[in-house]
py3Dmol code that shows the C-alpha trace and the ligand (Angstrom):
import py3Dmol

protein = """\
ATOM      1  CA  MET A   1     361.656 129.861 -73.116  1.00  0.00           C
ATOM      2  CA  ILE A   2     365.061 128.709 -74.337  1.00  0.00           C
ATOM      3  CA  ALA A   3     364.870 125.687 -71.959  1.00  0.00           C
ATOM      4  CA  MET A   4     361.610 124.570 -73.509  1.00  0.00           C
ATOM      5  CA  ASN A   5     362.774 124.676 -77.058  1.00  0.00           C
ATOM      6  CA  ILE A   6     366.175 123.263 -76.446  1.00  0.00           C
ATOM      7  CA  HIS A   7     364.797 119.837 -75.532  1.00  0.00           C
ATOM      8  CA  GLN A   8     363.297 119.373 -78.902  1.00  0.00           C
ATOM      9  CA  ARG A   9     366.328 120.354 -80.873  1.00  0.00           C
ATOM     10  CA  ASP A  10     367.892 117.370 -82.681  1.00  0.00           C
ATOM     11  CA  ASP A  11     370.891 119.461 -83.658  1.00  0.00           C
ATOM     12  CA  LEU A  12     371.869 119.677 -79.950  1.00  0.00           C
ATOM     13  CA  ALA A  13     372.602 116.029 -79.391  1.00  0.00           C
ATOM     14  CA  PHE A  14     373.324 115.072 -75.874  1.00  0.00           C
ATOM     15  CA  PRO A  15     376.082 112.556 -74.957  1.00  0.00           C
ATOM     16  CA  GLN A  16     374.675 109.368 -73.511  1.00  0.00           C
ATOM     17  CA  SER A  17     377.944 108.274 -71.881  1.00  0.00           C
ATOM     18  CA  LEU A  18     381.143 109.590 -70.528  1.00  0.00           C
ATOM     19  CA  PRO A  19     383.299 108.706 -73.646  1.00  0.00           C
ATOM     20  CA  GLU A  20     380.622 110.290 -75.870  1.00  0.00           C
ATOM     21  CA  PHE A  21     380.780 113.432 -73.745  1.00  0.00           C
ATOM     22  CA  GLN A  22     384.552 113.578 -74.113  1.00  0.00           C
ATOM     23  CA  ARG A  23     384.223 113.127 -77.925  1.00  0.00           C
ATOM     24  CA  GLN A  24     381.532 115.809 -78.209  1.00  0.00           C
ATOM     25  CA  PHE A  25     383.185 118.455 -75.944  1.00  0.00           C
ATOM     26  CA  PRO A  26     386.937 117.833 -76.292  1.00  0.00           C
ATOM     27  CA  ASP A  27     387.899 121.480 -75.834  1.00  0.00           C
ATOM     28  CA  ASP A  28     386.707 124.997 -75.326  1.00  0.00           C
ATOM     29  CA  ALA A  29     386.129 125.579 -79.053  1.00  0.00           C
ATOM     30  CA  ALA A  30     383.665 122.640 -79.118  1.00  0.00           C
ATOM     31  CA  CYS A  31     381.780 123.994 -76.177  1.00  0.00           C
ATOM     32  CA  ALA A  32     381.581 127.424 -77.725  1.00  0.00           C
ATOM     33  CA  ALA A  33     380.216 125.976 -81.018  1.00  0.00           C
ATOM     34  CA  TYR A  34     377.489 124.169 -78.967  1.00  0.00           C
ATOM     35  CA  LEU A  35     376.567 127.447 -77.213  1.00  0.00           C
ATOM     36  CA  LYS A  36     376.449 129.276 -80.521  1.00  0.00           C
ATOM     37  CA  ARG A  37     374.081 126.629 -81.938  1.00  0.00           C
ATOM     38  CA  THR A  38     371.735 126.944 -78.986  1.00  0.00           C
ATOM     39  CA  ARG A  39     371.489 130.636 -79.402  1.00  0.00           C
ATOM     40  CA  TRP A  40     371.448 130.983 -83.152  1.00  0.00           C
ATOM     41  CA  PRO A  41     370.090 127.695 -84.607  1.00  0.00           C
ATOM     42  CA  ASP A  42     369.919 129.183 -88.103  1.00  0.00           C
ATOM     43  CA  GLY A  43     373.342 130.829 -88.059  1.00  0.00           C
ATOM     44  CA  PHE A  44     374.926 133.685 -86.184  1.00  0.00           C
ATOM     45  CA  ILE A  45     373.197 137.067 -86.385  1.00  0.00           C
ATOM     46  CA  CYS A  46     375.284 140.064 -85.429  1.00  0.00           C
ATOM     47  CA  SER A  47     373.608 141.829 -82.529  1.00  0.00           C
ATOM     48  CA  HIS A  48     375.166 145.171 -83.637  1.00  0.00           C
ATOM     49  CA  CYS A  49     374.528 145.336 -87.413  1.00  0.00           C
ATOM     50  CA  GLY A  50     372.157 142.443 -87.982  1.00  0.00           C
ATOM     51  CA  VAL A  51     374.253 140.769 -90.675  1.00  0.00           C
ATOM     52  CA  ILE A  52     373.877 137.012 -90.919  1.00  0.00           C
ATOM     53  CA  ALA A  53     377.321 135.474 -91.585  1.00  0.00           C
ATOM     54  CA  GLU A  54     379.734 133.018 -89.995  1.00  0.00           C
ATOM     55  CA  PRO A  55     381.644 135.128 -87.485  1.00  0.00           C
ATOM     56  CA  TYR A  56     385.357 135.295 -86.871  1.00  0.00           C
ATOM     57  CA  ARG A  57     386.532 133.436 -83.763  1.00  0.00           C
ATOM     58  CA  ILE A  58     389.323 134.509 -81.452  1.00  0.00           C
ATOM     59  CA  VAL A  59     391.455 131.554 -80.542  1.00  0.00           C
ATOM     60  CA  THR A  60     392.332 132.841 -77.041  1.00  0.00           C
ATOM     61  CA  ARG A  61     388.778 133.970 -76.319  1.00  0.00           C
ATOM     62  CA  PRO A  62     386.391 131.159 -77.302  1.00  0.00           C
ATOM     63  CA  GLY A  63     383.471 132.972 -75.693  1.00  0.00           C
ATOM     64  CA  VAL A  64     383.670 135.866 -78.106  1.00  0.00           C
ATOM     65  CA  LEU A  65     382.478 135.985 -81.781  1.00  0.00           C
ATOM     66  CA  GLU A  66     383.468 138.809 -84.074  1.00  0.00           C
ATOM     67  CA  CYS A  67     381.161 140.044 -86.926  1.00  0.00           C
ATOM     68  CA  ARG A  68     382.634 139.789 -90.425  1.00  0.00           C
ATOM     69  CA  ALA A  69     380.800 142.879 -91.524  1.00  0.00           C
ATOM     70  CA  CYS A  70     381.123 145.430 -88.708  1.00  0.00           C
ATOM     71  CA  ARG A  71     383.960 143.746 -86.806  1.00  0.00           C
ATOM     72  CA  ARG A  72     382.188 144.276 -83.494  1.00  0.00           C
ATOM     73  CA  GLN A  73     382.163 141.554 -80.902  1.00  0.00           C
ATOM     74  CA  THR A  74     379.295 139.521 -79.375  1.00  0.00           C
ATOM     75  CA  GLY A  75     379.756 137.577 -76.203  1.00  0.00           C
ATOM     76  CA  LEU A  76     378.493 134.069 -76.183  1.00  0.00           C
ATOM     77  CA  LEU A  77     378.351 133.895 -72.404  1.00  0.00           C
ATOM     78  CA  VAL A  78     376.374 137.071 -71.771  1.00  0.00           C
ATOM     79  CA  GLY A  79     373.355 136.279 -69.634  1.00  0.00           C
ATOM     80  CA  THR A  80     374.606 132.863 -68.692  1.00  0.00           C
ATOM     81  CA  VAL A  81     376.091 131.731 -65.392  1.00  0.00           C
ATOM     82  CA  MET A  82     379.452 131.559 -67.209  1.00  0.00           C
ATOM     83  CA  GLU A  83     379.600 135.353 -67.829  1.00  0.00           C
ATOM     84  CA  ARG A  84     382.759 137.047 -66.471  1.00  0.00           C
ATOM     85  CA  SER A  85     384.128 133.680 -65.418  1.00  0.00           C
ATOM     86  CA  HIS A  86     387.860 132.904 -65.853  1.00  0.00           C
ATOM     87  CA  THR A  87     387.147 129.177 -65.736  1.00  0.00           C
ATOM     88  CA  PRO A  88     387.513 127.538 -69.156  1.00  0.00           C
ATOM     89  CA  LEU A  89     384.317 126.638 -70.957  1.00  0.00           C
ATOM     90  CA  SER A  90     385.244 122.951 -71.019  1.00  0.00           C
ATOM     91  CA  VAL A  91     385.488 122.939 -67.226  1.00  0.00           C
ATOM     92  CA  TRP A  92     381.955 124.497 -67.034  1.00  0.00           C
ATOM     93  CA  PHE A  93     380.543 121.912 -69.421  1.00  0.00           C
ATOM     94  CA  TRP A  94     382.210 119.130 -67.497  1.00  0.00           C
ATOM     95  CA  ALA A  95     380.766 120.507 -64.313  1.00  0.00           C
ATOM     96  CA  ALA A  96     377.257 120.765 -65.744  1.00  0.00           C
ATOM     97  CA  TYR A  97     377.585 117.167 -67.051  1.00  0.00           C
ATOM     98  CA  LEU A  98     378.574 115.927 -63.658  1.00  0.00           C
ATOM     99  CA  VAL A  99     375.810 117.886 -61.857  1.00  0.00           C
ATOM    100  CA  ALA A 100     373.240 116.735 -64.377  1.00  0.00           C
ATOM    101  CA  SER A 101     374.211 113.086 -64.617  1.00  0.00           C
ATOM    102  CA  GLN A 102     375.195 112.039 -61.090  1.00  0.00           C
ATOM    103  CA  THR A 103     372.016 111.174 -59.298  1.00  0.00           C
ATOM    104  CA  PRO A 104     373.029 112.001 -55.764  1.00  0.00           C
ATOM    105  CA  GLY A 105     374.850 115.258 -56.553  1.00  0.00           C
ATOM    106  CA  MET A 106     378.241 116.123 -55.266  1.00  0.00           C
ATOM    107  CA  SER A 107     380.003 118.050 -52.557  1.00  0.00           C
ATOM    108  CA  ALA A 108     382.252 120.915 -53.525  1.00  0.00           C
ATOM    109  CA  VAL A 109     385.324 118.879 -52.365  1.00  0.00           C
ATOM    110  CA  GLN A 110     384.387 115.889 -54.586  1.00  0.00           C
ATOM    111  CA  PHE A 111     383.702 118.332 -57.419  1.00  0.00           C
ATOM    112  CA  GLN A 112     387.072 120.041 -57.033  1.00  0.00           C
ATOM    113  CA  ARG A 113     388.770 116.646 -57.400  1.00  0.00           C
ATOM    114  CA  GLN A 114     386.728 115.516 -60.317  1.00  0.00           C
ATOM    115  CA  LEU A 115     387.367 118.781 -62.200  1.00  0.00           C
ATOM    116  CA  GLY A 116     391.033 118.818 -61.266  1.00  0.00           C
ATOM    117  CA  LEU A 117     390.764 122.352 -59.831  1.00  0.00           C
ATOM    118  CA  THR A 118     393.472 123.749 -57.663  1.00  0.00           C
ATOM    119  CA  ARG A 119     391.217 126.069 -55.668  1.00  0.00           C
ATOM    120  CA  TYR A 120     388.259 124.884 -53.585  1.00  0.00           C
ATOM    121  CA  GLU A 121     386.616 128.319 -54.021  1.00  0.00           C
ATOM    122  CA  THR A 122     386.418 127.839 -57.805  1.00  0.00           C
ATOM    123  CA  ALA A 123     384.586 124.494 -57.390  1.00  0.00           C
ATOM    124  CA  PHE A 124     382.318 126.027 -54.770  1.00  0.00           C
ATOM    125  CA  GLY A 125     381.543 129.017 -57.067  1.00  0.00           C
ATOM    126  CA  ILE A 126     380.798 126.849 -60.125  1.00  0.00           C
ATOM    127  CA  LEU A 127     378.481 124.548 -58.147  1.00  0.00           C
ATOM    128  CA  HIS A 128     376.476 127.492 -56.689  1.00  0.00           C
ATOM    129  CA  LYS A 129     376.327 129.210 -60.052  1.00  0.00           C
ATOM    130  CA  LEU A 130     374.904 126.031 -61.703  1.00  0.00           C
ATOM    131  CA  ARG A 131     372.489 125.786 -58.829  1.00  0.00           C
ATOM    132  CA  ALA A 132     371.311 129.329 -59.562  1.00  0.00           C
ATOM    133  CA  GLY A 133     370.626 128.048 -63.069  1.00  0.00           C
ATOM    134  CA  MET A 134     368.407 125.289 -61.693  1.00  0.00           C
ATOM    135  CA  VAL A 135     365.493 127.659 -61.085  1.00  0.00           C
ATOM    136  CA  ARG A 136     363.502 128.917 -64.026  1.00  0.00           C
ATOM    137  CA  PRO A 137     362.830 132.537 -63.466  1.00  0.00           C
ATOM    138  CA  ASP A 138     359.235 132.063 -64.745  1.00  0.00           C
ATOM    139  CA  GLN A 139     358.722 128.809 -62.885  1.00  0.00           C
ATOM    140  CA  ASP A 140     355.072 127.874 -62.901  1.00  0.00           C
ATOM    141  CA  ARG A 141     353.031 126.745 -59.936  1.00  0.00           C
ATOM    142  CA  ILE A 142     352.317 122.971 -59.649  1.00  0.00           C
ATOM    143  CA  GLY A 143     349.001 121.157 -59.342  1.00  0.00           C
ATOM    144  CA  GLY A 144     345.875 122.376 -61.055  1.00  0.00           C
ATOM    145  CA  ARG A 145     345.296 119.221 -63.043  1.00  0.00           C
ATOM    146  CA  PRO A 146     341.961 117.451 -62.975  1.00  0.00           C
ATOM    147  CA  LYS A 147     341.827 114.252 -60.900  1.00  0.00           C
ATOM    148  CA  GLU A 148     345.206 115.078 -59.284  1.00  0.00           C
ATOM    149  CA  HIS A 149     345.929 116.460 -55.801  1.00  0.00           C
ATOM    150  CA  VAL A 150     348.897 118.030 -54.068  1.00  0.00           C
ATOM    151  CA  GLU A 151     350.301 116.878 -50.773  1.00  0.00           C
ATOM    152  CA  VAL A 152     351.724 119.738 -48.617  1.00  0.00           C
ATOM    153  CA  ASP A 153     353.644 119.413 -45.377  1.00  0.00           C
ATOM    154  CA  GLU A 154     356.556 120.955 -43.476  1.00  0.00           C
ATOM    155  CA  THR A 155     359.525 119.460 -41.722  1.00  0.00           C
ATOM    156  CA  TRP A 156     362.731 120.519 -39.815  1.00  0.00           C
ATOM    157  CA  VAL A 157     366.057 119.866 -41.531  1.00  0.00           C
ATOM    158  CA  GLY A 158     369.764 120.507 -40.855  1.00  0.00           C
ATOM    159  CA  GLY A 159     371.319 121.856 -37.812  1.00  0.00           C
ATOM    160  CA  ARG A 160     373.568 120.112 -35.371  1.00  0.00           C
ATOM    161  CA  THR A 161     372.618 119.604 -31.779  1.00  0.00           C
ATOM    162  CA  ARG A 162     375.777 117.939 -30.625  1.00  0.00           C
ATOM    163  CA  GLY A 163     376.457 118.943 -27.009  1.00  0.00           C
ATOM    164  CA  GLU A 164     373.282 120.921 -26.806  1.00  0.00           C
ATOM    165  CA  GLY A 165     370.874 118.189 -26.009  1.00  0.00           C
ATOM    166  CA  ARG A 166     367.978 116.970 -28.071  1.00  0.00           C
ATOM    167  CA  GLY A 167     365.699 119.334 -29.830  1.00  0.00           C
ATOM    168  CA  ILE A 168     365.415 121.461 -32.888  1.00  0.00           C
ATOM    169  CA  HIS A 169     368.300 123.878 -32.295  1.00  0.00           C
ATOM    170  CA  HIS A 170     369.591 125.540 -35.506  1.00  0.00           C
ATOM    171  CA  LYS A 171     367.167 123.537 -37.648  1.00  0.00           C
ATOM    172  CA  THR A 172     365.378 125.182 -40.518  1.00  0.00           C
ATOM    173  CA  LEU A 173     361.733 124.734 -41.341  1.00  0.00           C
ATOM    174  CA  VAL A 174     361.139 123.515 -44.927  1.00  0.00           C
ATOM    175  CA  ALA A 175     357.753 123.443 -46.532  1.00  0.00           C
ATOM    176  CA  ALA A 176     357.077 121.135 -49.499  1.00  0.00           C
ATOM    177  CA  ALA A 177     354.328 120.493 -52.010  1.00  0.00           C
ATOM    178  CA  VAL A 178     354.273 117.454 -54.282  1.00  0.00           C
ATOM    179  CA  GLU A 179     351.847 116.462 -57.085  1.00  0.00           C
ATOM    180  CA  VAL A 180     350.289 113.004 -56.743  1.00  0.00           C
ATOM    181  CA  ARG A 181     349.724 111.382 -60.115  1.00  0.00           C
ATOM    182  CA  HIS A 182     348.124 108.088 -61.170  1.00  0.00           C
ATOM    183  CA  ARG A 183     349.513 105.497 -63.510  1.00  0.00           C
ATOM    184  CA  GLU A 184     347.306 104.251 -66.239  1.00  0.00           C
ATOM    185  CA  PRO A 185     345.530 101.045 -65.153  1.00  0.00           C
ATOM    186  CA  GLY A 186     347.128  97.999 -66.663  1.00  0.00           C
ATOM    187  CA  THR A 187     350.680  99.376 -66.704  1.00  0.00           C
ATOM    188  CA  ALA A 188     353.468  97.367 -65.043  1.00  0.00           C
ATOM    189  CA  GLN A 189     353.665  99.483 -61.829  1.00  0.00           C
ATOM    190  CA  ASP A 190     350.021 100.337 -61.233  1.00  0.00           C
ATOM    191  CA  LYS A 191     349.873  97.993 -58.238  1.00  0.00           C
ATOM    192  CA  ARG A 192     352.457  99.861 -56.228  1.00  0.00           C
ATOM    193  CA  LYS A 193     350.994 102.511 -53.906  1.00  0.00           C
ATOM    194  CA  ASP A 194     347.664 102.015 -55.693  1.00  0.00           C
ATOM    195  CA  GLY A 195     349.268 103.249 -58.865  1.00  0.00           C
ATOM    196  CA  ARG A 196     350.226 106.592 -57.348  1.00  0.00           C
ATOM    197  CA  TYR A 197     353.463 108.320 -58.004  1.00  0.00           C
ATOM    198  CA  ALA A 198     355.018 111.660 -57.336  1.00  0.00           C
ATOM    199  CA  GLY A 199     354.875 114.374 -60.026  1.00  0.00           C
ATOM    200  CA  ARG A 200     356.615 117.724 -59.590  1.00  0.00           C
ATOM    201  CA  VAL A 201     357.781 119.067 -56.240  1.00  0.00           C
ATOM    202  CA  ARG A 202     358.322 122.569 -54.845  1.00  0.00           C
ATOM    203  CA  LEU A 203     360.361 123.271 -51.713  1.00  0.00           C
ATOM    204  CA  ALA A 204     360.958 126.429 -49.782  1.00  0.00           C
ATOM    205  CA  ILE A 205     362.307 127.631 -46.435  1.00  0.00           C
ATOM    206  CA  ALA A 206     359.391 128.768 -44.227  1.00  0.00           C
ATOM    207  CA  ALA A 207     359.795 131.300 -41.482  1.00  0.00           C
ATOM    208  CA  ASP A 208     357.638 129.395 -39.024  1.00  0.00           C
ATOM    209  CA  ARG A 209     354.556 127.070 -38.757  1.00  0.00           C
ATOM    210  CA  SER A 210     352.098 129.935 -38.660  1.00  0.00           C
ATOM    211  CA  ALA A 211     349.045 130.034 -40.920  1.00  0.00           C
ATOM    212  CA  GLY A 212     350.587 133.060 -42.647  1.00  0.00           C
ATOM    213  CA  SER A 213     353.792 131.369 -43.592  1.00  0.00           C
ATOM    214  CA  LEU A 214     352.357 127.996 -44.559  1.00  0.00           C
ATOM    215  CA  CYS A 215     349.384 129.368 -46.595  1.00  0.00           C
ATOM    216  CA  ASP A 216     351.699 131.853 -48.329  1.00  0.00           C
ATOM    217  CA  PHE A 217     353.889 128.918 -49.346  1.00  0.00           C
ATOM    218  CA  VAL A 218     350.921 126.982 -50.773  1.00  0.00           C
ATOM    219  CA  GLU A 219     349.792 130.095 -52.661  1.00  0.00           C
ATOM    220  CA  SER A 220     353.273 130.681 -54.142  1.00  0.00           C
ATOM    221  CA  ALA A 221     353.805 127.006 -55.043  1.00  0.00           C
ATOM    222  CA  THR A 222     350.491 125.669 -56.190  1.00  0.00           C
ATOM    223  CA  MET A 223     347.764 126.596 -58.667  1.00  0.00           C
ATOM    224  CA  PRO A 224     344.668 128.209 -57.239  1.00  0.00           C
ATOM    225  CA  GLY A 225     341.744 125.728 -56.917  1.00  0.00           C
ATOM    226  CA  SER A 226     343.970 122.727 -56.540  1.00  0.00           C
ATOM    227  CA  LEU A 227     343.007 120.003 -54.098  1.00  0.00           C
ATOM    228  CA  ILE A 228     345.488 120.238 -51.257  1.00  0.00           C
ATOM    229  CA  VAL A 229     345.978 117.427 -48.803  1.00  0.00           C
ATOM    230  CA  THR A 230     347.694 118.289 -45.545  1.00  0.00           C
ATOM    231  CA  ASP A 231     347.722 116.989 -41.936  1.00  0.00           C
ATOM    232  CA  ASP A 232     345.275 118.665 -39.438  1.00  0.00           C
ATOM    233  CA  TRP A 233     347.679 121.282 -38.238  1.00  0.00           C
ATOM    234  CA  SER A 234     345.804 124.572 -37.772  1.00  0.00           C
ATOM    235  CA  GLY A 235     348.304 126.425 -39.962  1.00  0.00           C
ATOM    236  CA  TYR A 236     346.646 124.992 -43.018  1.00  0.00           C
ATOM    237  CA  ALA A 237     343.065 125.742 -41.887  1.00  0.00           C
ATOM    238  CA  GLY A 238     342.862 128.947 -43.940  1.00  0.00           C
ATOM    239  CA  LEU A 239     343.481 127.360 -47.284  1.00  0.00           C
ATOM    240  CA  ARG A 240     339.782 127.218 -48.242  1.00  0.00           C
ATOM    241  CA  LYS A 241     339.489 130.924 -47.709  1.00  0.00           C
ATOM    242  CA  ARG A 242     342.407 131.344 -50.126  1.00  0.00           C
ATOM    243  CA  GLY A 243     340.597 129.516 -52.830  1.00  0.00           C
ATOM    244  CA  TYR A 244     341.831 125.959 -52.452  1.00  0.00           C
ATOM    245  CA  ASP A 245     339.966 122.748 -52.103  1.00  0.00           C
ATOM    246  CA  HIS A 246     341.432 121.561 -48.802  1.00  0.00           C
ATOM    247  CA  HIS A 247     341.445 118.111 -47.284  1.00  0.00           C
ATOM    248  CA  ALA A 248     342.988 117.732 -43.771  1.00  0.00           C
ATOM    249  CA  ILE A 249     343.975 114.246 -42.635  1.00  0.00           C
ATOM    250  CA  ALA A 250     343.680 113.539 -38.907  1.00  0.00           C
ATOM    251  CA  GLU A 251     346.101 111.286 -36.993  1.00  0.00           C
ATOM    252  CA  CYS A 252     348.857 111.867 -39.544  1.00  0.00           C
ATOM    253  CA  GLY A 253     351.499 111.097 -36.917  1.00  0.00           C
ATOM    254  CA  ASP A 254     350.476 107.460 -37.182  1.00  0.00           C
ATOM    255  CA  PRO A 255     352.775 105.931 -39.830  1.00  0.00           C
ATOM    256  CA  GLU A 256     350.039 103.833 -41.371  1.00  0.00           C
ATOM    257  CA  VAL A 257     347.749 106.764 -41.768  1.00  0.00           C
ATOM    258  CA  ALA A 258     350.611 108.797 -43.291  1.00  0.00           C
ATOM    259  CA  GLU A 259     351.494 106.025 -45.708  1.00  0.00           C
ATOM    260  CA  GLN A 260     347.880 105.694 -46.733  1.00  0.00           C
ATOM    261  CA  PHE A 261     346.975 109.387 -47.178  1.00  0.00           C
ATOM    262  CA  MET A 262     350.241 111.332 -47.641  1.00  0.00           C
ATOM    263  CA  PRO A 263     352.787 108.845 -49.031  1.00  0.00           C
ATOM    264  CA  MET A 264     354.530 111.166 -51.517  1.00  0.00           C
ATOM    265  CA  ILE A 265     355.405 113.975 -49.236  1.00  0.00           C
ATOM    266  CA  HIS A 266     356.993 111.597 -46.722  1.00  0.00           C
ATOM    267  CA  LEU A 267     358.937 110.062 -49.579  1.00  0.00           C
ATOM    268  CA  VAL A 268     360.184 113.475 -50.592  1.00  0.00           C
ATOM    269  CA  PHE A 269     361.214 114.473 -47.082  1.00  0.00           C
ATOM    270  CA  SER A 270     362.998 111.180 -46.484  1.00  0.00           C
ATOM    271  CA  ASN A 271     364.943 111.467 -49.786  1.00  0.00           C
ATOM    272  CA  LEU A 272     365.756 115.116 -49.055  1.00  0.00           C
ATOM    273  CA  LYS A 273     367.158 114.395 -45.634  1.00  0.00           C
ATOM    274  CA  THR A 274     369.202 111.370 -46.775  1.00  0.00           C
ATOM    275  CA  TRP A 275     370.601 113.455 -49.611  1.00  0.00           C
ATOM    276  CA  LEU A 276     371.469 116.488 -47.394  1.00  0.00           C
ATOM    277  CA  ASN A 277     373.079 114.360 -44.728  1.00  0.00           C
ATOM    278  CA  GLY A 278     374.829 111.931 -46.984  1.00  0.00           C
ATOM    279  CA  ILE A 279     376.293 114.234 -49.607  1.00  0.00           C
ATOM    280  CA  HIS A 280     376.797 117.405 -47.710  1.00  0.00           C
ATOM    281  CA  HIS A 281     376.968 116.230 -44.090  1.00  0.00           C
ATOM    282  CA  GLY A 282     374.287 118.744 -43.264  1.00  0.00           C
ATOM    283  CA  VAL A 283     374.253 122.270 -44.734  1.00  0.00           C
ATOM    284  CA  SER A 284     374.076 125.664 -43.184  1.00  0.00           C
ATOM    285  CA  ALA A 285     370.829 127.559 -43.155  1.00  0.00           C
ATOM    286  CA  LYS A 286     372.411 130.270 -45.280  1.00  0.00           C
ATOM    287  CA  HIS A 287     372.813 127.945 -48.279  1.00  0.00           C
ATOM    288  CA  LEU A 288     369.915 125.576 -47.626  1.00  0.00           C
ATOM    289  CA  GLN A 289     367.641 127.199 -50.230  1.00  0.00           C
ATOM    290  CA  ALA A 290     370.272 126.521 -52.941  1.00  0.00           C
ATOM    291  CA  TYR A 291     370.287 122.820 -51.998  1.00  0.00           C
ATOM    292  CA  LEU A 292     366.534 122.756 -51.924  1.00  0.00           C
ATOM    293  CA  ASN A 293     366.622 124.163 -55.534  1.00  0.00           C
ATOM    294  CA  GLU A 294     369.056 121.467 -56.500  1.00  0.00           C
ATOM    295  CA  PHE A 295     366.990 118.718 -55.026  1.00  0.00           C
ATOM    296  CA  THR A 296     363.889 120.079 -56.738  1.00  0.00           C
ATOM    297  CA  PHE A 297     365.706 120.264 -60.055  1.00  0.00           C
ATOM    298  CA  ARG A 298     366.847 116.651 -59.818  1.00  0.00           C
ATOM    299  CA  PHE A 299     363.537 115.332 -58.544  1.00  0.00           C
ATOM    300  CA  ASN A 300     361.477 116.974 -61.202  1.00  0.00           C
ATOM    301  CA  ARG A 301     363.885 115.686 -63.955  1.00  0.00           C
ATOM    302  CA  ARG A 302     364.506 112.263 -62.472  1.00  0.00           C
ATOM    303  CA  PHE A 303     362.819 110.467 -65.370  1.00  0.00           C
ATOM    304  CA  TYR A 304     364.910 112.525 -67.886  1.00  0.00           C
ATOM    305  CA  PRO A 305     368.412 112.711 -66.387  1.00  0.00           C
ATOM    306  CA  PHE A 306     370.061 113.877 -69.628  1.00  0.00           C
ATOM    307  CA  ASN A 307     367.683 116.691 -70.252  1.00  0.00           C
ATOM    308  CA  ALA A 308     369.036 118.166 -67.067  1.00  0.00           C
ATOM    309  CA  PHE A 309     372.280 119.079 -68.681  1.00  0.00           C
ATOM    310  CA  ARG A 310     370.614 120.946 -71.546  1.00  0.00           C
ATOM    311  CA  SER A 311     368.333 122.576 -68.975  1.00  0.00           C
ATOM    312  CA  LEU A 312     371.255 123.772 -66.936  1.00  0.00           C
ATOM    313  CA  LEU A 313     372.808 125.399 -70.019  1.00  0.00           C
ATOM    314  CA  GLY A 314     369.504 126.633 -71.376  1.00  0.00           C
ATOM    315  CA  ILE A 315     367.866 127.966 -68.348  1.00  0.00           C
ATOM    316  CA  ALA A 316     371.134 129.388 -67.143  1.00  0.00           C
ATOM    317  CA  GLY A 317     370.642 132.195 -69.656  1.00  0.00           C
ATOM    318  CA  GLY A 318     369.212 135.295 -68.001  1.00  0.00           C
ATOM    319  CA  VAL A 319     369.612 133.970 -64.444  1.00  0.00           C
ATOM    320  CA  GLU A 320     371.464 136.158 -62.035  1.00  0.00           C
ATOM    321  CA  ALA A 321     374.201 134.234 -60.406  1.00  0.00           C
ATOM    322  CA  PRO A 322     376.219 135.054 -57.344  1.00  0.00           C
ATOM    323  CA  THR A 323     379.956 135.976 -57.022  1.00  0.00           C
ATOM    324  CA  TYR A 324     382.048 134.170 -54.460  1.00  0.00           C
ATOM    325  CA  ALA A 325     382.223 137.293 -52.334  1.00  0.00           C
ATOM    326  CA  GLU A 326     378.392 137.600 -52.376  1.00  0.00           C
ATOM    327  CA  LEU A 327     378.033 133.922 -51.441  1.00  0.00           C
ATOM    328  CA  TYR A 328     380.316 134.302 -48.504  1.00  0.00           C
ATOM    329  CA  SER A 329     379.195 137.653 -47.185  1.00  0.00           C
ATOM    330  CA  GLY A 330     375.613 136.588 -47.183  1.00  0.00           C
ATOM    331  CA  VAL A 331     374.561 139.335 -49.576  1.00  0.00           C
ATOM    332  CA  TRP A 332     373.410 136.834 -52.148  1.00  0.00           C
ATOM    333  CA  ARG A 333     369.992 135.439 -51.640  1.00  0.00           C
ATOM    334  CA  HIS A 334     369.385 132.100 -53.296  1.00  0.00           C
ATOM    335  CA  PRO A 335     366.252 132.236 -55.428  1.00  0.00           C
ATOM    336  CA  THR A 336     363.446 130.092 -54.195  1.00  0.00           C
ATOM    337  CA  CYS A 337     361.509 127.674 -56.406  1.00  0.00           C
ATOM    338  CA  SER A 338     358.474 129.880 -56.210  1.00  0.00           C
ATOM    339  CA  GLY A 339     359.441 133.420 -55.349  1.00  0.00           C
ATOM    340  CA  PHE A 340     360.828 134.677 -52.129  1.00  0.00           C
ATOM    341  CA  LEU A 341     359.209 133.741 -48.853  1.00  0.00           C
ATOM    342  CA  ARG A 342     359.481 135.763 -45.755  1.00  0.00           C
TER     343      ARG A 342
END
"""
ligand_1 = """\
1
ZN
Zn 377.999 143.242 -87.235
"""
view = py3Dmol.view(width=600, height=400)
view.addModel(protein, "pdb")
view.setStyle({"model": 0}, {"cartoon": {"style": "trace"}})
view.addModel(ligand_1, "xyz")
view.setStyle({"model": 1}, {"stick": {}})
view.zoomTo()
view.show()
């Protein structure tokens, strides 16, 4: 909910350039003031006594506000990914700005250098916590609009086969759904791909290519009743029974057929693989869902790059984020874009 409102708030201006960012968020106090405005647009309200008055600030603890009336404290970071972090607010903001504004994303090593952090673990932790904030807990299903359809397909990603021969060793199956939209006739780009372009995308790890896994994915990612276009793999044959309008394309292995009937999903897969290989040199299966979430976040906001920063801060509220120990031990499960899959 916060994420929706925050985009329309003129009082939360977003920097359009690096120098502007530095002017707007020069220190922790400036970041804290921004957070305070997002939460209390009409002035601080004490969560203990309900008094509305400008709170006291504690110089050494910018994330804490103290009520003038009852003297009790309210944490600015409660419910955000920054809660309980020892990293300065200005570093978090800088990190969110980098993640939001750099189109290809960044590896933890690049990130560590950019932020001037001494410990790799800190950079790694911040990146993953921001990624946790990239999924809205109440994320809706895509599709369901009249005259639009959704392409669905699955592909193998990641894994190294060096020294083990060719094949799909250690690769992970990823299922994707993407909306196909149409440009208004007469607009500049309506000639390309017959005026079609990709809308929102959903990506999730799938256990296997069985009908159960694939149809469960479609159900979790797309609105009931949507027109779903897939190849003619038998795993999708049960979609009609599950209440979808299903169109299976034969001969989808043929590049021309694929380009004609399922252009968007192949664009998504190609971008995804380039990004995973180029930026992260391949990722482990354990963290793959987090990268899928990041890709989804960037893809769905690609026309509005600067809204991503506000979304990161806004939707970060109320999202459970992992600790470094949880990330490494494997206890933490990255949230999927559309609920957990098997
Ligand atoms: Zn109070």
